[in-house]
C-alpha positions in Angstrom: 163.1 134.2 47.4 165.2 136.5 45.8 164.0 139.8 46.3 164.9 142.9 43.7 163.7 146.4 45.0 163.2 149.0 42.1 163.6 152.4 43.5 165.9 152.4 46.9 164.3 155.5 48.6 163.3 155.4 52.2 160.4 153.2 52.1 162.2 150.9 49.9 165.2 150.7 52.5 162.5 150.6 55.6 160.6 147.5 53.8 164.1 145.7 53.0 165.3 146.4 56.7 162.4 145.0 58.2 162.0 142.0 56.1 165.9 141.2 57.0 165.4 141.5 60.4 162.2 139.0 60.4 164.0 136.8 58.8 161.8 136.7 55.6 164.9 137.0 53.2 168.9 137.5 53.6 170.5 140.0 52.5 172.3 138.1 50.1 169.3 137.3 48.2 168.2 141.1 47.7 169.4 143.3 45.0 168.5 146.8 44.6 168.3 149.1 41.6 168.0 153.2 41.6 169.4 155.8 39.1 170.7 158.2 42.5 174.1 157.4 43.3 173.1 158.7 46.9 169.9 156.2 47.3 172.2 153.5 46.1 174.6 154.3 48.7 172.2 154.7 51.5 170.6 151.5 50.6 173.8 149.3 50.5 174.7 150.9 53.9 171.6 150.0 55.4 170.8 146.6 54.4 174.1 145.3 53.3 172.4 144.2 49.8 174.0 144.4 46.5 172.6 147.7 44.3 173.1 149.1 41.0 171.9 151.6 38.6 169.8 149.6 36.4 166.5 147.5 36.3 168.5 144.7 34.6 170.5 144.4 38.0 167.3 142.6 39.1 166.5 140.5 36.2 166.7 137.3 38.2 165.0 138.3 40.9 161.5 136.3 41.5 159.8 138.9 43.5 160.3 142.6 42.8 159.1 145.2 45.1 158.3 148.5 43.1 159.2 151.7 45.1 159.2 154.2 42.3 156.8 157.2 42.2 153.7 156.7 40.3 154.4 158.4 37.0 157.6 156.2 36.8 155.9 152.8 37.0 155.1 151.9 33.5 158.7 152.4 32.4 160.1 150.7 35.3 157.1 147.6 34.4 158.0 147.6 31.1 161.9 147.5 31.8 161.5 144.6 34.1 159.2 142.7 32.0 162.0 143.0 29.0 164.8 141.8 31.5 162.7 138.9 32.6 163.0 137.3 29.6 159.5 135.4 29.6 160.2 134.3 33.2 157.0 135.1 35.6 157.6 137.7 38.3 155.8 138.8 41.5 155.4 142.3 41.6 154.4 144.1 44.8 153.8 147.8 43.8 153.8 150.4 46.8 153.0 153.5 43.9 150.2 155.4 45.6 147.0 155.7 43.2 148.3 153.1 40.5 145.5 150.7 40.2 145.7 146.8 39.7 144.3 147.6 36.1 147.0 149.9 35.6 150.0 147.5 36.8 148.7 144.8 34.7 148.4 146.8 31.4 152.2 147.7 32.0 153.8 144.4 33.2 154.2 141.3 31.2 151.2 138.7 30.8 152.6 136.2 33.0 153.6 138.9 36.0 151.6 138.5 38.9 150.9 142.0 40.9 149.8 143.1 44.3 148.9 146.4 44.9 149.9 147.9 48.6 149.6 151.1 50.4 152.2 151.3 53.4 152.6 154.1 55.5 155.5 156.2 56.9 155.6 154.6 60.5 157.3 151.8 58.5 160.2 153.6 58.6 160.3 152.8 62.4 158.8 149.5 62.3 155.5 150.4 63.4 153.7 150.6 59.8 150.1 149.5 58.9 149.8 148.7 55.4 146.8 147.5 53.4 147.2 145.6 50.0 145.1 143.9 47.4 145.9 141.0 44.9 145.8 141.3 41.2 144.0 138.7 39.0 146.9 136.3 38.3 148.3 136.6 41.9 148.0 133.5 43.9 147.8 132.4 47.7 151.3 131.9 47.9 151.8 135.5 46.6 149.5 136.8 49.2 151.8 135.2 51.7 154.7 136.8 50.5 153.0 140.1 50.7 151.9 139.7 54.0 155.5 138.7 55.4 157.2 141.5 53.6 154.7 144.2 54.0 154.1 142.8 57.8 157.7 143.0 58.8 157.5 146.5 59.4 154.3 146.4 61.1 150.9 145.1 60.3 149.3 144.3 56.7 145.6 143.6 56.1 144.4 142.2 52.7 141.3 144.1 51.2 139.4 144.2 47.9 140.7 147.0 45.5 137.6 148.8 46.0 138.7 149.7 49.5 142.1 150.5 48.7 141.5 154.5 48.6 139.7 153.9 52.1 143.1 152.4 53.4 144.7 155.1 51.9 142.9 157.8 53.7 142.7 155.5 56.9 146.1 154.6 57.8 148.2 156.0 54.6 147.3 159.5 55.8 146.1 158.7 59.2 149.4 159.3 60.9 149.3 163.4 59.8 146.0 163.5 61.9 147.9 161.6 64.8 150.8 164.3 64.4 148.1 167.1 65.2 146.6 165.0 68.1 150.2 165.1 69.5 151.2 168.4 68.8 147.7 169.6 70.5 148.2 167.5 73.6 151.6 169.0 73.9 150.5 172.7 73.3 148.3 172.1 76.4 151.2 170.7 78.4 153.1 173.8 77.6 150.5 176.1 78.1 150.2 174.6 82.1 154.1 175.0 82.5 155.6 171.7 81.2 158.7 172.4 78.8 158.0 171.8 75.6 160.3 169.1 74.6 159.0 167.3 77.9 155.3 167.7 76.8 156.0 166.6 73.2 157.3 163.4 74.8 154.8 162.6 77.4 151.9 163.3 74.4 153.8 161.0 72.1 154.2 158.3 74.4 150.6 158.5 75.5 149.3 158.0 72.2 151.7 155.2 71.7 150.8 153.3 74.9 147.1 153.8 74.2 147.4 152.5 70.6 149.3 149.5 72.3 146.4 149.2 74.7 144.1 148.8 71.7 146.0 146.3 69.9 147.1 144.2 72.8 144.3 144.0 74.9 141.5 143.7 71.7 139.2 145.7 73.4 137.2 148.7 71.7 138.6 152.1 72.2 135.2 153.1 73.5 135.5 150.1 76.4 139.1 151.5 77.2 137.8 155.4 77.4 135.7 153.9 79.8 137.7 152.2 82.1 140.0 155.1 82.0 137.5 157.1 83.3 137.1 154.7 86.2 140.6 155.4 87.4 140.8 159.1 86.5 138.2 162.2 87.1 139.9 164.3 84.5 137.9 162.8 81.6 134.8 164.3 80.3 
């Protein structure tokens, strides 16, 4: 696989770093492109991959990771289609709100598309992403999307009608969890714990609780009741 990354910001860089760490693709087989010099420099330093300013840089890549802003998607796909010179490509877009129909209408007819929604914890390797397949995408394309998105956490394939729900759940979910951590820490501070220690204790508590759900496979309600059996401080 030759991977081209269109848009080398934080999320694109994080996804590429995860893919390299997981052995999905090597840095030698990755090329990025971004119009901003600072983004290009950061991407090259973080990944060791080649990077240029123009989409023509990724012309020979068979998989394109599209990490541009939603309003730049159509132009990026037009340029990518022209540079592909009639060859088929798999495009994985992480642009929020851009539908499969929108992606397919902007891309060449033989491009296969995947719409994905990762979240910001992907930046530290603990992301949760949902993705759906376009009308021309194949089973192998699904495996490619799963391996790339899953390299920075977990990835779940869903029908497109559920992508808005995924956006609300895992896409926006971290903001609610940060509020929970902040509230727990505030309680600790009120009880006399220094702020820095309270935040660390609260954050680790959330991290550990999430790990319990994922690693035991138990329903959260069951784990809540088990916890109540150990401690009497839970209502």
